[in-house]
C-alpha positions in Angstrom: 49.3 195.9 103.5 51.6 196.5 106.5 51.9 200.3 106.8 54.9 200.2 109.3 56.7 197.0 109.8 58.7 198.3 112.7 55.5 198.4 114.8 54.4 194.9 113.8 55.9 192.2 116.1 55.9 189.7 113.3 58.3 191.6 111.2 60.3 194.1 113.3 63.1 191.5 114.1 63.3 190.2 110.5 66.5 190.8 108.4 64.5 192.8 105.9 63.6 195.4 108.5 66.7 195.3 110.6 69.3 195.3 107.8 67.3 196.0 104.6 65.5 199.1 105.9 62.1 197.9 104.7 59.2 199.8 106.4 56.1 199.2 104.4 55.0 196.0 102.6 52.2 194.7 100.5 52.1 191.3 98.6 50.0 188.8 96.6 50.7 185.1 96.2 52.1 183.7 92.9 50.4 180.3 92.5 49.2 177.8 90.0 46.9 174.8 89.9 48.6 171.4 89.8 47.4 168.4 87.8 45.4 167.0 90.7 43.6 170.4 91.2 45.5 171.7 94.2 46.6 175.3 94.4 50.4 175.5 94.8 52.1 178.8 95.9 55.6 179.3 94.5 56.4 182.9 95.5 54.9 186.4 96.1 54.6 189.6 94.1 55.8 192.2 96.7 55.5 196.0 96.9 57.8 197.5 99.5 58.9 201.0 100.7 61.7 202.3 102.9 59.2 204.6 104.6 55.8 204.0 106.2 52.8 204.1 103.8 49.0 204.2 104.1 47.1 200.9 103.5 46.2 200.0 99.9 42.7 200.8 98.7 40.4 198.0 97.6 41.0 198.8 93.9 44.8 198.8 94.5 44.6 195.4 96.3 42.5 193.9 93.4 45.0 195.2 90.9 47.9 193.7 92.8 46.2 190.3 92.9 45.3 190.4 89.2 48.8 191.4 88.3 50.1 188.5 90.4 47.8 186.1 88.6 49.0 187.3 85.2 52.6 186.9 86.2 51.8 183.4 87.5 50.1 182.3 84.3 53.0 183.7 82.2 55.6 181.9 84.3 53.7 178.6 84.2 53.3 178.8 80.4 56.9 179.7 79.7 58.0 177.0 82.1 56.0 174.3 80.4 57.2 175.3 76.9 60.8 175.4 78.2 60.5 172.0 79.9 59.0 170.5 76.8 62.0 171.8 74.7 64.4 170.7 77.4 63.0 167.2 77.5 63.5 166.9 73.8 67.1 168.0 74.1 67.6 165.5 76.9 66.2 162.7 74.8 68.6 163.6 72.0 71.6 163.5 74.4 70.6 160.1 75.7 70.2 158.8 72.1 73.6 160.0 71.2 75.2 158.3 74.2 73.4 155.1 73.4 74.9 155.0 69.9 78.5 155.7 71.1 78.4 153.8 74.5 80.9 151.1 75.2 81.8 149.6 78.6 85.1 151.6 78.7 83.6 155.0 77.8 80.0 155.0 78.9 80.6 156.7 82.2 82.6 159.4 80.6 79.9 160.0 77.9 77.1 160.1 80.4 79.1 162.5 82.7 79.6 164.9 79.7 75.9 164.7 78.7 74.7 165.4 82.3 77.1 168.3 82.6 75.6 169.9 79.5 72.2 170.0 81.3 73.4 170.7 84.9 76.8 172.5 84.5 77.2 173.3 88.2 75.9 170.0 89.6 78.0 167.2 91.1 77.8 163.9 89.3 78.9 160.6 90.9 78.3 156.9 90.9 78.0 155.7 94.5 78.0 152.2 95.9 75.8 151.2 98.8 75.1 148.0 100.7 72.8 149.7 103.2 69.5 151.6 103.0 71.2 154.9 102.6 73.6 156.7 100.3 76.3 159.3 100.8 76.4 162.5 98.7 79.7 164.3 98.3 79.7 167.5 100.4 77.4 166.2 103.0 78.5 164.6 106.3 75.2 162.8 106.9 73.9 160.1 104.4 70.6 160.3 102.6 68.1 157.5 103.6 66.8 155.9 100.4 63.2 155.8 101.8 63.2 159.6 101.6 63.4 159.5 97.8 60.3 160.4 95.9 60.4 159.3 92.3 64.2 159.5 92.6 64.1 163.1 94.0 65.4 164.3 97.3 65.7 167.7 99.0 66.7 168.9 102.4 63.7 171.0 103.3 64.8 171.6 106.9 68.1 173.2 105.7 66.3 175.1 102.9 63.8 176.6 105.4 66.6 177.6 107.6 68.4 179.4 104.8 65.1 181.2 103.8 64.7 182.4 107.3 68.2 183.7 107.8 69.1 184.9 104.3 65.9 186.0 102.7 67.2 189.7 102.5 70.0 188.7 100.2 71.0 186.2 97.5 70.4 182.7 98.8 73.4 180.5 99.2 73.9 177.0 100.6 77.1 175.5 101.9 76.2 171.9 101.1 74.0 169.9 98.5 70.4 170.5 99.2 68.8 168.6 96.3 69.7 165.4 94.5 68.5 162.9 91.9 69.3 159.3 92.7 68.6 156.3 90.4 69.9 152.7 90.4 72.3 152.0 87.6 73.6 148.5 88.6 72.4 145.9 91.1 75.1 143.2 90.8 77.5 142.5 92.3 77.1 145.7 94.4 74.2 148.1 94.1 75.3 151.3 92.5 73.5 154.6 92.1 73.9 157.5 89.7 73.7 160.6 91.8 73.3 164.2 90.6 73.3 166.7 93.4 73.1 170.5 93.6 73.7 173.2 96.3 71.8 175.8 94.4 68.7 176.5 96.5 66.9 178.3 93.6 67.3 175.4 91.2 64.7 172.8 91.7 64.8 169.3 90.2 61.4 168.1 88.8 60.0 164.9 87.2 61.7 165.8 83.8 65.1 165.9 85.5 64.3 162.6 87.3 63.3 161.0 83.9 66.5 162.2 82.3 68.8 160.8 85.0 66.8 157.6 85.1 67.4 157.2 81.3 71.1 157.8 81.8 71.3 155.2 84.6 69.5 152.8 82.3 72.0 153.3 79.5 74.8 152.7 81.9 73.2 149.6 83.2 72.3 148.2 79.8 75.8 148.8 78.4 77.6 147.1 81.2 75.1 144.2 81.4 75.3 143.7 77.7 79.1 143.5 77.9 78.9 141.1 80.8 76.3 139.0 78.9 78.5 139.0 75.8 81.5 137.9 77.9 79.4 135.2 79.5 78.2 133.9 76.1 81.7 133.9 74.7 82.8 131.9 77.8 79.9 129.5 77.3 80.7 129.1 73.6 84.3 128.3 74.4 83.3 125.9 77.0 80.7 124.1 74.8 83.1 123.9 71.9 85.8 122.5 74.1 83.8 120.0 76.1 81.7 118.7 73.2 84.7 118.1 71.1 86.4 116.4 74.0 83.3 114.2 74.4 83.1 113.2 70.8 86.6 111.7 70.7 86.0 109.1 73.4 82.5 108.4 72.1 83.9 107.6 68.7 86.4 105.3 70.5 83.6 103.5 72.3 81.5 103.0 69.2 84.5 101.9 67.1 85.6 99.4 69.8 82.1 98.0 70.1 82.0 97.4 66.3 85.4 95.7 66.4 84.4 93.6 69.4 81.2 92.5 67.7 83.1 91.4 64.6 85.7 89.6 66.8 83.0 87.8 68.8 81.1 86.9 65.6 84.1 85.3 64.1 84.9 83.3 67.2 81.3 82.2 67.6 81.1 81.2 63.9 84.2 79.0 64.3 83.1 77.5 67.6 79.5 76.7 66.5 80.0 75.9 62.9 77.9 72.8 63.3 75.1 74.6 65.0 72.3 76.3 63.1 70.8 78.1 66.1 72.7 80.8 68.2 73.2 79.9 71.8 71.5 82.0 74.6 75.0 83.2 75.6 75.5 84.5 72.0 72.1 86.3 72.1 72.8 87.9 75.5 76.3 89.1 74.3 74.8 90.5 71.1 72.1 92.3 73.1 74.7 93.9 75.4 76.7 95.0 72.4 73.7 96.5 70.7 72.7 98.3 73.9 76.2 99.8 74.1 76.1 100.8 70.4 72.7 102.4 70.7 73.6 104.3 73.9 76.8 105.6 72.2 74.9 106.7 69.2 72.3 108.5 71.3 75.0 110.2 73.3 76.8 111.2 70.1 73.5 112.6 68.7 73.1 114.7 71.9 76.6 116.1 71.7 76.2 116.9 68.0 72.9 118.7 68.7 74.6 120.8 71.4 77.3 121.8 69.0 74.7 122.7 66.4 72.7 124.8 68.9 75.9 126.6 69.9 76.6 127.3 66.2 73.0 128.4 65.5 72.5 130.4 68.7 71.7 133.6 66.8 70.3 132.1 63.5 73.7 132.9 62.1 75.4 129.6 61.4 77.6 128.8 58.4 76.0 128.5 54.9 77.8 126.6 52.1 77.4 127.3 48.4 74.4 125.6 46.8 75.0 122.1 45.5 73.1 120.4 42.7 71.6 117.0 43.7 68.6 114.9 42.9 65.7 114.5 45.4 66.2 110.8 45.4 69.8 111.2 46.7 68.5 113.7 49.4 66.1 111.0 50.6 68.8 108.4 50.7 71.2 110.6 52.6 68.5 111.6 55.1 67.5 107.9 55.6 71.1 106.9 56.2 71.6 109.7 58.8 68.4 108.7 60.6 69.3 105.0 60.6 72.7 105.8 62.3 70.9 107.8 65.0 67.8 105.8 66.0 68.3 102.6 67.9 67.2 99.6 65.9 64.8 98.3 68.5 62.8 101.6 68.5 62.1 101.1 64.8 60.4 97.7 65.2 56.9 99.2 65.3 57.4 102.2 63.1 57.5 102.5 59.3 59.4 105.5 57.8 58.0 106.4 54.4 58.8 108.9 51.7 56.3 110.2 49.2 57.8 112.2 46.5 55.1 114.1 44.7 57.5 115.7 42.3 59.1 114.3 39.1 61.8 112.5 41.1 63.6 111.0 38.1 64.4 114.4 36.8 64.1 116.9 39.6 67.3 118.4 40.8 67.7 121.0 43.4 70.4 123.6 44.0 70.6 124.3 47.7 73.0 123.9 50.7 72.3 120.2 50.9 74.1 119.7 54.3 71.8 122.2 56.0 68.7 120.8 54.1 69.5 117.3 55.4 70.1 118.6 58.9 66.8 120.5 59.0 64.6 117.6 57.7 66.5 115.0 59.8 65.8 117.0 62.9 62.0 117.0 62.1 62.1 113.2 61.3 64.0 112.4 64.5 61.5 114.4 66.5 58.6 112.6 65.0 60.2 109.2 65.6 61.0 110.0 69.2 57.3 110.7 70.0 55.8 107.8 67.9 55.7 104.4 69.6 54.1 102.6 66.6 52.6 103.5 63.3 54.3 105.5 60.6 56.2 108.7 59.9 55.5 109.9 56.4 57.7 112.5 54.7 55.9 114.1 51.7 58.0 116.1 49.2 56.1 118.6 47.1 56.6 122.0 45.4 54.7 124.9 43.9 53.7 124.6 40.3 56.1 127.4 39.3 58.9 125.7 41.2 59.2 128.7 43.7 58.7 126.4 46.7 60.0 123.2 48.0 58.0 121.6 50.8 58.8 118.7 53.2 55.7 117.6 55.2 56.6 115.4 58.1 53.4 113.6 59.4 53.5 111.1 62.3 51.1 109.0 64.3 52.6 109.9 67.6 51.3 111.3 70.9 50.4 114.8 69.5 50.9 118.2 71.1 48.5 120.0 73.5 47.5 123.5 72.5 49.3 125.1 75.4 52.6 123.4 74.5 52.7 124.4 70.8 54.9 127.5 71.3 57.3 126.2 73.9 58.3 123.1 71.9 60.4 125.3 69.7 62.4 126.6 72.7 65.8 124.9 73.6 65.6 121.8 75.8 61.7 121.8 75.8 59.9 118.6 75.2 56.2 117.5 75.4 57.3 114.4 77.4 60.5 114.7 79.4 60.9 111.0 79.7 61.5 110.5 76.0 64.9 110.1 74.4 66.8 113.2 73.3 67.3 116.6 75.0 64.7 118.7 73.2 66.8 120.4 70.5 65.4 119.1 67.3 62.5 121.6 67.0 64.9 124.4 68.1 67.5 123.7 65.4 65.2 123.0 62.5 63.7 126.5 62.2 67.1 128.2 62.7 68.7 126.0 60.0 65.7 126.5 57.7 65.9 130.3 58.1 69.6 130.2 56.9 68.6 128.7 53.6 65.5 130.9 53.0 63.0 128.7 54.6 60.8 128.2 57.6 59.4 125.5 59.8 55.8 125.5 61.1 53.5 123.3 63.0 50.6 122.7 60.6 48.4 120.7 62.9 48.5 118.3 65.8 46.0 116.3 67.8 46.7 114.6 71.1 46.7 110.8 70.6 46.5 111.0 66.8 49.8 112.7 65.6 51.4 115.9 64.4 52.1 117.5 61.1 55.2 119.7 60.7 56.2 121.5 57.5 59.5 122.8 56.3 59.1 125.1 53.3 62.0 126.6 51.3 61.6 129.6 49.0 63.3 129.6 45.6 65.4 126.5 46.2 66.8 126.4 42.6 65.3 123.5 40.6 67.1 122.2 37.7 65.6 120.6 34.6 62.0 120.7 35.8 59.6 118.9 33.5 55.9 118.9 32.9 54.4 116.0 34.9 51.9 115.4 32.1 54.8 114.4 29.9 56.0 111.9 32.4 53.2 109.4 32.7 53.2 107.0 35.6 51.1 103.9 35.2 48.4 103.9 37.8 48.4 100.7 39.8 44.8 99.6 40.4 45.7 97.4 43.3 47.6 100.1 45.1 45.6 101.0 48.3 44.8 104.6 48.9 45.4 104.2 52.7 47.4 102.1 55.0 46.9 100.5 58.4 49.3 99.3 61.1 50.2 95.6 61.1 52.0 94.6 64.3 55.3 92.9 63.7 56.0 89.6 65.3 59.2 88.0 64.3 60.4 90.5 61.7 60.0 94.3 61.7 58.2 96.0 58.8 60.0 97.6 55.9 62.0 100.6 57.0 61.5 102.6 53.9 58.9 102.7 51.1 59.4 104.9 48.1 56.3 105.6 46.0 55.1 108.3 43.6 51.5 109.5 43.5 50.4 109.7 39.9 
C-alpha cells in the first residue's frame, strides 16, 4: 500500500499522479502457472484513491491477494474454454476452405476466413529473398530469426506505450504483433503475414496454428495445380514422343524384313547348287537378326512407356468382357512374347504352360486385351531374369469358379528380401544391366486391378527363382464342367519333374502344353 503517491519518488512523476489525480494505491498480482511450472504475471488487481489513505491492515492485504487469485483462476479457466471453442471454429473454417479451394480463389477464401477470426488485422502475402520480411505499416523490416513458433511482437515499442499511456486507453500507431508462416518456397519464398496494432490483443500458439494451417492450404492448392499442370505436360510429351518413335521403328522393322527376304531370294538363286550357306550369308543373317531384335526391344520399351502413361493412376481404359477359350489366351500370349523376346535369348529357356482346368471346355468372359497384357508382362519379366532353365505358367481356378489364377514360376536369379517392394516401382530392376527398363512389374498390378485382380510375389529365392501370381476375381467362366466327367488318361511314362538339358545345335521346344490329370 502506498498511502500518498505524491511523496514517493517512484510514482510522483507518473501520468497517473500528474494527470490522473491518483494519490493512494494498493495492488496484488494476477498470475497463473504455465505448463512448465513457471509463475506468469499478466496484470494486477488495483485499489486506488484520489486522496491519501492509511496503509491496509494484514487482513485487508490477505483479502486483496485472495481476491486476485480468484480472479486469475476465473480468467484462466474462461480463457482455456474460449480458446478450445475458438480452435474448433478455426478448424471448421480451414476445412471449408480446403473443400472450395482452387488456384484462382484460394487467396480470397483464406483472406475471408482469417478476417472472420481477426476482423481488425492486416492480412498480406509477402515475398522475400532475404532473412527478413516487411510488414505493412512498419518502416523497418522484421528479422525472421526473431520469430518464435511463427509469432513476433515489438516488446520495445509495447513497453514504451505502457510507460507513456498507462493512464488511458492504450493505442499503437504501427503493427506491434504478427504471425508469419511460409506458404510457398518456389520460385520465390512467400509468407502469409497477419499483423495487428492492437496492444491488448495477444497472438498465442492457437493463432499460430490457425495461420500455419491456412498457409499450408494455400501451399498445397498451388502446388497441386502446378503438379497437375506438370503431369499434363508430361503426358502430352510422352504421348507425342512415343507415337513419333513408333512410326520410324515400324519402318525399320518392316525394312529389315523386306531386306531379309530380298537377300534370301538372291542368295537362293546365286547358290542354288550349294547345300551349305556361305560365311558371308551367315554374317549378313546375323546382322539382320540383331537389327530386328534391337528394333523389337526398342518397340517394347516405347509400348511400355505408353502403357505406364495410360495406367499412371490405375485408371486406364477397360473394354467390355469378351468370351474366349483359355487355349486361345495361351496362344495369344505366346505369340506376343515371341514377337518381343530375341530368339537368341530363348535358346536356353523353355516356356511351358500347364493348364489345370478343363481346357477343352473352359471359356472365360473378361477383358482379354488387358488379361494378355498383364500375364505377358509377368512372363517377360521372368524371361529377362532367367538365363537358362524354364518359365512355367500354371493356370488354375477355384472349385466354385470364383477365381482365375496365373502362376508364373521361373528358374531365374531370384529377388533379395530388401528388393521385394521396390521392384513394383517404375523403372526399378534387380539387375540394371538386364534388358528392359523395369516397367513390367509396375504395369502388371495396375492392369490387374482394372479387371478386378491383383498381382503378388508368392515366393523368391536368390539363385533359385521366383514365383509371381496374378489372381482375378469372378472372371466369368462359361460352360464349366465337372472334371470327374472329363477323364484324362494318365500316362505312366510321363515324368513328374523335369531337368535342364543344355541345347547344342538346336534349341529346346519353345512351348509345351500339358494337362495334369
